[in-house]
ZAMARGU-4260 file (C-alpha; in steps of 0.2 Angstrom, whole numbers, plus 5000, padded with zeros to 4 digits):
<rodrens>
0) 5318/5210/5113 | 5312/5191/5116 | 5294/5186/5120 | 5287/5187/5138 | 5286/5170/5144
5) 5271/5165/5154 | 5277/5160/5173 | 5266/5148/5183 | 5252/5159/5194 | 5253/5152/5212
10) 5241/5153/5226 | 5251/5153/5243 | 5241/5147/5260 | 5247/5150/5278 | 5243/5155/5293
15) 5259/5162/5299 | 5260/5179/5290 | 5282/5180/5290 | 5281/5162/5283 | 5269/5166/5271
20) 5282/5181/5265 | 5294/5171/5265 | 5290/5157/5252 | 5283/5171/5240 | 5298/5177/5240
25) 5308/5160/5237 | 5293/5158/5223 | 5297/5175/5212 | 5317/5169/5215 | 5312/5154/5207
30) 5304/5164/5192 | 5286/5159/5196 | 5270/5173/5201 | 5262/5171/5219 | 5246/5178/5216
35) 5239/5179/5232 | 5239/5175/5249 | 5226/5167/5261 | 5227/5162/5277 | 5212/5151/5282
40) 5205/5139/5271 | 5187/5147/5267 | 5198/5163/5262 | 5208/5151/5250 | 5194/5143/5241
45) 5187/5159/5238 | 5204/5165/5232 | 5206/5149/5220 | 5189/5153/5211 | 5193/5170/5209
50) 5211/5169/5203 | 5210/5153/5196 | 5231/5149/5198 | 5242/5136/5191 | 5245/5128/5209
55) 5242/5130/5226 | 5253/5129/5238 | 5244/5124/5254 | 5248/5120/5272 | 5241/5107/5281
60) 5239/5117/5298 | 5228/5133/5295 | 5221/5142/5309 | 5201/5140/5310 | 5188/5127/5308
65) 5193/5123/5290 | 5212/5114/5289 | 5221/5113/5273 | 5216/5096/5270 | 5198/5098/5270
70) 5201/5116/5258 | 5212/5106/5245 | 5196/5093/5243 | 5187/5107/5240 | 5197/5116/5228
75) 5201/5099/5218 | 5182/5096/5218 | 5176/5113/5212 | 5191/5118/5202 | 5199/5106/5199
80) 5216/5115/5201 | 5233/5105/5206 | 5237/5106/5226 | 5254/5102/5233 | 5256/5104/5254
85) 5264/5110/5266 | 5267/5103/5281 | 5280/5102/5298 | 5272/5085/5300 | 5274/5066/5293
90) 5262/5057/5304 | 5254/5043/5296 | 5238/5049/5301 | 5239/5065/5295 | 5248/5058/5277
95) 5233/5046/5275 | 5221/5058/5277 | 5228/5072/5264 | 5227/5056/5252 | 5209/5061/5250
100) 5213/5077/5243 | 5224/5068/5228 | 5237/5081/5230 | 5250/5081/5216 | 5267/5085/5231
105) 5270/5085/5248 | 5284/5097/5253 | 5291/5092/5273 | 5295/5110/5281 | 5309/5117/5282
110) 5312/5115/5264 | 5327/5120/5252 | 5324/5129/5236 | 5330/5115/5225 | 5317/5105/5235
115) 5305/5117/5232 | 5308/5120/5213 | 5305/5100/5210 | 5291/5098/5218 | 5281/5112/5210
120) 5290/5106/5192 | 5285/5089/5196 | 5268/5094/5199 | 5264/5107/5187 | 5272/5094/5171
125) 5261/5082/5181 | 5244/5092/5179 | 5249/5098/5164 | 5250/5080/5156 | 5233/5074/5166
130) 5225/5091/5157 | 5232/5084/5141 | 5226/5066/5144 | 5207/5072/5153 | 5208/5084/5134
135) 5210/5067/5125 | 5200/5057/5135 | 5187/5070/5134 | 5190/5069/5114 | 5187/5053/5113
140) 5172/5053/5123 | 5164/5064/5112 | 5170/5053/5096 | 5163/5039/5107 | 5147/5049/5110
145) 5143/5053/5094 | 5145/5036/5083 | 5131/5029/5078 | 5136/5012/5084 | 5137/5006/5100
150) 5156/5005/5108 | 5158/4993/5124 | 5173/4988/5130 | 5173/4975/5142 | 5186/4965/5155
155) 5193/4947/5152 | 5180/4945/5167 | 5165/4949/5157 | 5164/4964/5166 | 5158/4982/5156
160) 5172/4997/5159 | 5165/5010/5146 | 5150/5012/5137 | 5145/5025/5125 | 5132/5036/5122
165) 5124/5027/5107 | 5126/5011/5117 | 5114/5019/5132 | 5103/5022/5117 | 5105/5006/5110
170) 5102/4997/5126 | 5091/5008/5135 | 5101/5011/5150 | 5114/5026/5157 | 5133/5022/5158
175) 5132/5022/5177 | 5119/5008/5177 | 5130/4996/5169 | 5148/5001/5170 | 5157/4986/5183
180) 5144/4974/5178 | 5143/4959/5171 | 5139/4961/5150 | 5129/4946/5150 | 5115/4958/5156
185) 5114/4964/5138 | 5109/4949/5131 | 5095/4937/5131 | 5095/4923/5144 | 5097/4909/5131
190) 5116/4916/5126 | 5122/4917/5143 | 5131/4899/5141 | 5136/4907/5125 | 5147/4921/5133
195) 5153/4911/5146 | 5160/4898/5136 | 5170/4910/5125 | 5177/4918/5142 | 5182/4902/5148
200) 5191/4898/5135 | 5200/4914/5133 | 5205/4911/5151 | 5212/4893/5148 | 5219/4896/5130
205) 5223/4914/5127 | 5213/4910/5110 | 5197/4926/5108 | 5188/4913/5096 | 5173/4927/5094
210) 5189/4942/5090 | 5187/4950/5070 | 5171/4939/5065 | 5154/4950/5064 | 5141/4941/5067
215) 5121/4944/5071 | 5117/4941/5088 | 5102/4948/5100 | 5103/4958/5112 | 5090/4963/5127
220) 5084/4979/5133 | 5081/4988/5149 | 5064/4986/5146 | 5065/4964/5143 | 5063/4968/5126
225) 5072/4956/5112 | 5082/4965/5095 | 5094/4958/5082 | 5109/4968/5082 | 5127/4964/5074
230) 5141/4963/5083 | 5160/4960/5079 | 5172/4961/5094 | 5190/4966/5094 | 5206/4964/5107
235) 5219/4975/5114 | 5232/4973/5126 | 5242/4987/5133 | 5256/4985/5146 | 5250/4968/5152
240) 5232/4973/5152 | 5217/4965/5140 | 5203/4973/5136 | 5189/4967/5122 | 5179/4980/5113
245) 5161/4976/5106 | 5155/4989/5093 | 5137/4986/5093 | 5124/4992/5081 | 5104/4988/5082
250) 5098/4981/5066 | 5079/4981/5068 | 5073/4994/5055 | 5088/4988/5043 | 5078/4968/5045
255) 5060/4980/5045 | 5066/4987/5029 | 5073/4971/5022 | 5055/4962/5028 | 5046/4978/5018
260) 5059/4977/5003 | 5052/4957/5004 | 5034/4964/5006 | 5035/4976/4989 | 5043/4962/4980
265) 5030/4948/4986 | 5016/4953/4989 | 5001/4965/4985 | 5002/4980/4992 | 4981/4984/4992
270) 4977/4967/4998 | 4994/4956/5007 | 4989/4943/4996 | 5008/4936/4986 | 5010/4944/4968
275) 5013/4937/4954 | 5032/4935/4956 | 5028/4925/4972 | 5013/4914/4964 | 5028/4906/4951
280) 5039/4902/4963 | 5025/4894/4973 | 5019/4886/4958 | 5035/4882/4952 | 5039/4874/4968
285) 5020/4863/4966 | 5025/4859/4951 | 5042/4848/4957 | 5033/4840/4972 | 5017/4836/4962
290) 5029/4827/4950 | 5040/4819/4963 | 5026/4814/4976 | 5013/4808/4962 | 5000/4820/4970
295) 4990/4832/4960 | 4988/4852/4963 | 4976/4863/4954 | 4979/4878/4949 | 4962/4893/4949
300) 4959/4907/4941 | 4946/4921/4947 | 4939/4934/4940 | 4924/4946/4949 | 4907/4949/4940
305) 4904/4964/4933 | 4920/4974/4942 | 4922/4987/4931 | 4904/4993/4934 | 4907/4992/4951
310) 4922/5005/4948 | 4914/5014/4936 | 4897/5017/4946 | 4906/5019/4964 | 4925/5023/4961
315) 4940/5014/4964 | 4942/5018/4979 | 4926/5008/4983 | 4933/4994/4972 | 4949/4993/4983
320) 4937/4989/4996 | 4929/4975/4991 | 4944/4969/4985 | 4950/4969/5002 | 4935/4958/5008
325) 4936/4946/4993 | 4955/4945/4997 | 4950/4940/5015 | 4936/4928/5011 | 4947/4917/4998
330) 4960/4915/5012 | 4946/4905/5024 | 4942/4895/5010 | 4959/4886/5009 | 4968/4875/5018
335) 4984/4881/5027 | 4999/4876/5013 | 4987/4883/5000 | 4990/4898/4991 | 4979/4913/4986
340) 4989/4926/4977 | 4980/4942/4966 | 4989/4944/4949 | 4980/4962/4948 | 4963/4969/4945
345) 4947/4959/4950 | 4961/4943/4946 | 4964/4929/4959 | 4973/4915/4958 | 4972/4898/4971
350) 4983/4886/4970 | 4980/4869/4978 | 4995/4857/4983 | 4994/4837/4988 | 4977/4832/4983
355) 4971/4816/4978 | 4984/4803/4965 | 4968/4800/4956 | 4964/4813/4944 | 4945/4812/4946
360) 4946/4812/4965 | 4959/4827/4963 | 4947/4836/4952 | 4932/4836/4965 | 4942/4842/4977
365) 4946/4856/4966 | 4928/4857/4963 | 4922/4857/4982 | 4935/4871/4984 | 4929/4883/4972
370) 4911/4879/4976 | 4914/4882/4993 | 4923/4899/4987 | 4909/4904/4975 | 4898/4902/4991
375) 4911/4915/5002 | 4911/4927/4989 | 4891/4929/4986 | 4888/4934/5002 | 4885/4952/5001
380) 4899/4964/5005 | 4896/4980/5015 | 4907/4994/5006 | 4906/5011/5016 | 4888/5014/5014
385) 4884/5004/5002 | 4876/4985/5001 | 4885/4975/4985 | 4883/4959/4979 | 4897/4953/4968
390) 4900/4934/4962 | 4915/4925/4955 | 4918/4914/4940 | 4931/4901/4941 | 4943/4894/4929
395) 4951/4878/4935 | 4966/4865/4929 | 4974/4851/4936 | 4990/4844/4936 | 5002/4832/4942
400) 5015/4827/4927 | 5029/4839/4924 | 5026/4840/4905 | 5017/4854/4905 | 5026/4871/4909
405) 5020/4886/4920 | 5014/4895/4908 | 5004/4881/4899 | 4993/4880/4917 | 4992/4899/4917
410) 4985/4900/4900 | 4973/4885/4902 | 4966/4891/4920 | 4963/4909/4911 | 4955/4898/4896
415) 4944/4889/4909 | 4941/4906/4917 | 4934/4912/4901 | 4925/4899/4897 | 4915/4900/4915
420) 4912/4919/4911 | 4903/4914/4894 | 4892/4899/4904 | 4884/4913/4913 | 4894/4921/4927
425) 4895/4916/4945 | 4903/4894/4940 | 4914/4883/4940 | 4925/4878/4922 | 4937/4865/4922
430) 4948/4866/4906 | 4945/4856/4890 | 4958/4857/4876 | 4945/4861/4867 | 4942/4876/4875
435) 4959/4881/4869 | 4953/4882/4850 | 4939/4895/4857 | 4952/4905/4869 | 4962/4908/4853
440) 4947/4911/4843 | 4941/4925/4857 | 4959/4932/4856 | 4957/4934/4837 | 4941/4944/4837
445) 4946/4955/4849 | 4964/4959/4837 | 4952/4962/4823 | 4939/4973/4835 | 4953/4985/4838
450) 4959/4984/4821 | 4940/4987/4815 | 4938/5003/4827 | 4953/5011/4817 | 4948/5006/4801
455) 4928/5012/4802 | 4923/4996/4798 | 4906/5000/4810 | 4890/5004/4802 | 4874/5010/4811
460) 4858/5000/4805 | 4840/5009/4808 | 4824/4998/4814 | 4808/5009/4813 | 4798/5010/4829
465) 4780/5015/4823 | 4763/5017/4834 | 4746/5015/4827 | 4735/5024/4817 | 4724/5038/4825
470) 4708/5029/4817 | 4704/5011/4813 | 4712/5004/4798 | 4726/5018/4797 | 4742/5013/4793
475) 4756/5012/4806 | 4763/5029/4807 | 4783/5027/4809 | 4787/5042/4823 | 4807/5035/4823
480) 4820/5022/4824 | 4833/5015/4835 | 4849/5014/4829 | 4859/4997/4831 | 4877/4995/4826
485) 4885/4983/4815 | 4903/4977/4811 | 4907/4973/4794 | 4924/4964/4794 | 4934/4962/4778
490) 4935/4943/4782 | 4924/4940/4793 | 4908/4949/4783 | 4895/4956/4793 | 4897/4950/4812
495) 4883/4950/4824 | 4881/4960/4839 | 4880/4947/4851 | 4898/4942/4848 | 4908/4958/4849
500) 4897/4968/4860 | 4901/4958/4874 | 4919/4959/4870 | 4919/4979/4866 | 4910/4978/4884
505) 4925/4969/4892 | 4939/4977/4885 | 4934/4992/4886 | 4932/4998/4867 | 4914/4999/4871
510) 4918/5016/4876 | 4924/5023/4862 | 4913/5012/4851 | 4899/5018/4862 | 4906/5038/4857
515) 4906/5033/4839 | 4889/5026/4838 | 4880/5042/4847 | 4889/5055/4835 | 4884/5047/4820
520) 4866/5043/4823 | 4866/5062/4828 | 4873/5066/4811 | 4860/5054/4804 | 4846/5064/4812
525) 4851/5079/4806 | 4853/5070/4787 | 4835/5067/4790 | 4831/5083/4796 | 4831/5092/4779
530) 4818/5080/4773 | 4797/5084/4777 | 4795/5066/4777 | 4807/5062/4791 | 4812/5078/4801
535) 4802/5070/4815 | 4811/5054/4818 | 4817/5052/4833 | 4831/5042/4835 | 4833/5029/4851
540) 4854/5027/4853 | 4858/5011/4866 | 4870/5016/4880 | 4880/5004/4891 | 4883/5004/4907
545) 4901/5008/4910 | 4897/5022/4895 | 4885/5029/4906 | 4896/5029/4921 | 4910/5039/4914
550) 4914/5055/4923 | 4912/5065/4908 | 4897/5056/4901 | 4887/5074/4902 | 4899/5079/4891
555) 4901/5068/4877 | 4881/5069/4875 | 4885/5088/4874 | 4901/5087/4860 | 4889/5075/4849
560) 4876/5088/4851 | 4886/5100/4847 | 4896/5093/4833 | 4884/5087/4822 | 4870/5101/4826
565) 4857/5089/4831 | 4842/5093/4839 | 4841/5085/4857 | 4821/5082/4858 | 4823/5071/4844
570) 4837/5061/4853 | 4833/5047/4866 | 4846/5038/4875 | 4841/5020/4880 | 4846/5014/4897
575) 4845/4996/4903 | 4839/4991/4921 | 4855/4980/4922 | 4861/5001/4927 | 4853/5002/4943
580) 4863/4991/4953 | 4873/5004/4962 | 4875/5022/4963 | 4856/5026/4959 | 4860/5045/4965
585) 4872/5049/4953 | 4864/5040/4940 | 4847/5052/4943 | 4859/5067/4942 | 4866/5064/4928
590) 4849/5059/4919 | 4842/5074/4923 | 4858/5086/4916 | 4856/5079/4900 | 4837/5080/4900
595) 4839/5099/4904 | 4848/5098/4887 | 4830/5093/4880 | 4837/5075/4874 | 4824/5061/4880
600) 4825/5042/4890 | 4819/5026/4886 | 4820/5011/4899 | 4826/4996/4890 | 4822/4976/4893
605) 4812/4984/4906 | 4804/4967/4917 | 4820/4956/4915 | 4834/4963/4926 | 4833/4975/4941
610) 4817/4981/4945 | 4814/4996/4960 | 4797/5003/4959 | 4805/5018/4971 | 4819/5020/4960
615) 4807/5020/4944 | 4796/5034/4949 | 4813/5045/4952 | 4821/5042/4936 | 4818/5054/4924
620) 4810/5042/4909 | 4799/5045/4894 | 4797/5027/4889 | 4796/5010/4894 | 4801/4995/4883
625) 4792/4977/4886 | 4806/4965/4884 | 4803/4957/4867 | 4806/4939/4880 | 4786/4945/4884
630) 4780/4949/4868 | 4788/4931/4861 | 4773/4921/4868 | 4763/4934/4874 | 4747/4929/4865
635) 4751/4908/4872 | 4756/4913/4889 | 4744/4918/4901 | 4762/4924/4913 | 4768/4936/4898
640) 4753/4942/4894 | 4750/4950/4913 | 4767/4956/4913 | 4765/4965/4896 | 4746/4970/4903
645) 4755/4975/4921 | 4769/4984/4911 | 4757/4995/4902 | 4749/5002/4916 | 4763/5005/4927
650) 4771/5015/4913 | 4754/5025/4910 | 4753/5025/4928 | 4770/5035/4929 | 4765/5045/4914
655) 4777/5035/4901 | 4774/5030/4883 | 4775/5012/4882 | 4784/5004/4866 | 4783/4984/4862
660) 4799/4977/4856 | 4802/4960/4844 | 4783/4962/4838 | 4784/4947/4825 | 4767/4947/4819
665) 4750/4957/4818 | 4742/4945/4830 | 4754/4952/4845 | 4751/4969/4839 | 4732/4971/4840
670) 4734/4961/4854 | 4746/4976/4860 | 4738/4987/4856 | 4723/4982/4865 | 4730/4980/4879
675) 4735/5000/4878 | 4753/4998/4871 | 4759/5015/4863 | 4770/5011/4850 | 4781/4996/4843
680) 4794/4989/4837 | 4799/4974/4829 | 4802/4963/4811 | 4783/4964/4807 | 4785/4981/4803
685) 4804/4982/4799 | 4822/4972/4800 | 4838/4985/4804 | 4843/4990/4788 | 4857/5003/4783
690) 4847/5020/4781 | 4843/5022/4765 | 4836/5007/4763 | 4825/5010/4778 | 4819/5026/4769
695) 4814/5015/4752 | 4805/5001/4761 | 4795/5015/4772 | 4791/5025/4758 | 4784/5012/4749
700) 4774/5004/4764 | 4767/5021/4762 | 4767/5022/4782 | 4775/5038/4783 | 4764/5052/4790
705) 4769/5067/4798 | 4766/5068/4816 | 4751/5073/4824
</rodrens>
């Protein structure tokens, strides 16, 4: 059995019933399926919506208010169904009006079956072809609308023929706003003449110069904003009709991405200043320019003084705020064309170009800029809720000839900067050849220092602390000692603390060294605790600012006490006034936590640094230490005598013991004792020595007494 063939379904609209039945019979005879018969226009519209026939056979002349033309227009508009008109009239005005319904054919009454079949088959074929075409167009449009790139078709007159969804998004127009208008509306004004020139050249010569060459151009959005875009133009010609197709891609984000990559590659993300890579490029260019022009340039290295202490005490977030403010101030100190860069940490570089041809004048110009920088960076900073003062150390090298490499200049500026630090900080130094040897020696010292820590080359020496006997003529009583670190290097011998302690501070090696000192001193206390003569001695241990600022410092003290079994009441930690420059509340919190364990505190070098009575009375101190700089001339300088007397009175008023260091003569001791000083330390009583030597000396001098 053969498969059933779907017959075309036809709605017949005819107000004469007999004629309608005759037409339906003919349709059946021809193999069509008449699905219904309507006599009025309104009825025809309703049936078309309900039945959705393949074709409507419509008489133009219908009874009622709506004729066949009006009904056909409604059916085409609502349901897109093909309509073939039946008419007994061929008047021009009727046919002209019938065109508005876009009919698929006409049949003049009377007609033969052959005429009817031909018209209906042609109408159905055309409708199906149109449907396929519309489906293809819709499919193509769907593809275009889902493309990421904008697609615009343009006539040879420059008029926009189509505009896909991506183009709408790129330019900010709806398609109907641009179709039929000149494509120049999508370009900034300066590009209009180029566009017109391309079209004119094509019309004159037939050559499309813009075709096949992707290019970066500017587009203009609906809101008037200009943006970068990539434009690629192709040309198609069909049936003698030429169309240009423009493929448009908004490259705004691409440009932003490229700029961001460039920024990350060449600029410091924290300060926005050029980084090392960009600095080296600019320095290379500056050296070439200087060699050709005969004008000097200058390279400055800047390092912020005590920046590590700020980071350790207030945190890296606050340190970052300082670095940003320093960068901003530096940028205001140089001319346009000069460069300011950040190498990392607290290291900044300033590159000055086009200075004088004469080296002494160029040096003076560089010094003037450096002085300006010192002044600008020396002003107070507002770091969130903190007010902070900072200073830089600046090293400068002046250059002109191209005999030196970039590495040479950088090393020389770095050496000069360290010389500025060694000179007292907050100052400027120019590179001197003799400085290079010192820098090399400094680097070698650092290397040996690291090796010394690994090889246990450090030892502790101890200096006695005494107080006067209870009665006149009684010998002084040793109450404790201060632990002082010494470095016994295999090749250098005994290295003075003044040489290696600043280096340890600067390199961060003070942290492991300080912990070693603390644990070793505690272990010595435990060793002495086994002897009746020394069991009462206290141990003073110096703590550096960076060591105390460590978040886990309290835990390190606990570790030393637990590891050695030391009695905490015999341990005394010596702090310096310089530690009180910031975050006093945090310092007091740590001190109280350690004091709760039984450990006491002494304030070292009192009177030489940052003194605030407000903070002093809040600090849980047990002892004040008069600095040796006041003790040295206490017998000859009235000012030092007054200062010493004041410190003693102040300490006693706050309930503290007062000890004087640097006591070298009996006269100094007597004066200090007369003004009420409680304890003494200095060469008059003994130099720092190893523990076994100390014990021998004390026994020899019969100065060991039990505490009373």
